[in-house]
C-alpha positions as CSV (number, residue, x, y, z in Angstrom):
1,X,-68.5,9.5,23.8
2,X,-69.6,11.2,20.5
3,X,-68.8,9.3,17.3
4,X,-69.6,10.2,13.7
5,X,-72.1,8.2,11.7
6,X,-69.3,6.3,9.9
7,X,-67.3,5.6,13.0
8,X,-70.5,4.3,14.8
9,X,-71.2,2.0,11.8
10,X,-67.7,0.5,11.9
11,X,-67.9,0.0,15.6
12,X,-71.3,-1.7,15.3
13,X,-69.9,-3.9,12.5
14,X,-67.0,-4.9,14.8
15,X,-69.3,-5.7,17.7
16,X,-70.8,-8.7,15.8
17,X,-69.1,-11.9,16.9
18,X,-66.2,-13.0,14.8
19,X,-65.9,-9.8,12.8
20,X,-62.5,-8.0,12.4
21,X,-60.9,-5.6,10.0
22,X,-57.9,-6.5,7.9
23,X,-55.4,-3.9,6.8
24,X,-54.8,-3.6,3.1
25,X,-51.9,-1.4,2.2
26,X,-52.4,-0.2,-1.4
27,X,-49.4,1.0,-3.2
28,X,-51.1,2.4,-6.3
29,X,-49.4,4.5,-8.9
30,X,-51.7,7.5,-9.1
31,X,-53.8,7.6,-5.8
32,X,-52.1,5.4,-3.2
33,X,-54.2,5.0,-0.1
34,X,-54.5,2.3,2.5
35,X,-57.8,1.0,3.7
36,X,-59.4,-1.8,5.8
37,X,-61.9,-4.4,4.8
38,X,-64.2,-6.6,7.0
39,X,-63.7,-10.3,7.0
40,X,-67.4,-10.9,6.4
41,X,-67.9,-8.2,3.8
42,X,-64.8,-7.9,1.6
43,X,-66.5,-5.4,-0.8
44,X,-66.9,-2.7,1.8
45,X,-63.8,-0.5,2.3
46,X,-63.2,1.4,5.5
47,X,-61.0,4.4,5.5
48,X,-57.8,4.4,7.4
49,X,-58.6,7.6,9.2
50,X,-61.9,6.2,10.6
51,X,-60.1,3.3,12.2
52,X,-57.4,5.6,13.5
53,X,-59.9,7.6,15.5
54,X,-61.4,4.5,17.0
55,X,-57.9,3.3,18.0
56,X,-57.1,6.7,19.7
57,X,-60.4,6.5,21.6
58,X,-59.5,3.0,22.9
59,X,-62.6,1.4,21.4
60,X,-60.7,-1.2,19.3
61,X,-57.4,-3.0,19.5
62,X,-54.7,-3.7,16.9
63,X,-53.3,-7.1,16.5
64,X,-50.0,-7.3,14.6
65,X,-49.7,-10.2,12.1
66,X,-46.2,-9.7,10.6
67,X,-43.3,-7.3,10.5
68,X,-44.3,-5.9,7.2
69,X,-47.3,-3.8,8.5
70,X,-50.0,-6.5,8.3
71,X,-52.4,-6.2,11.1
72,X,-56.1,-6.7,12.1
73,X,-58.4,-4.5,14.1
74,X,-60.7,-6.1,16.7
75,X,-63.5,-4.7,19.0
76,X,-62.2,-4.2,22.5
77,X,-64.2,-6.5,24.8
78,X,-64.8,-5.6,28.4
79,X,-62.6,-8.5,29.5
80,X,-59.5,-7.1,27.7
């Protein structure tokens, strides 16, 4: 399966034990955009579209946290 360089970097990041992405919905005034950040590297932002492609390909799973849109993204292990 062919992935872009950015998508492969995100997937490799998620393959590390204990890593997951947390959704951050940003409701800015001028340029509102949502993004993800890794629990081990909060400074690195990951674009929403990059994660959406990985979800469509079935490489990661989404875990709902609350009814307000909060969720996390985990690497899909073989046992799941």
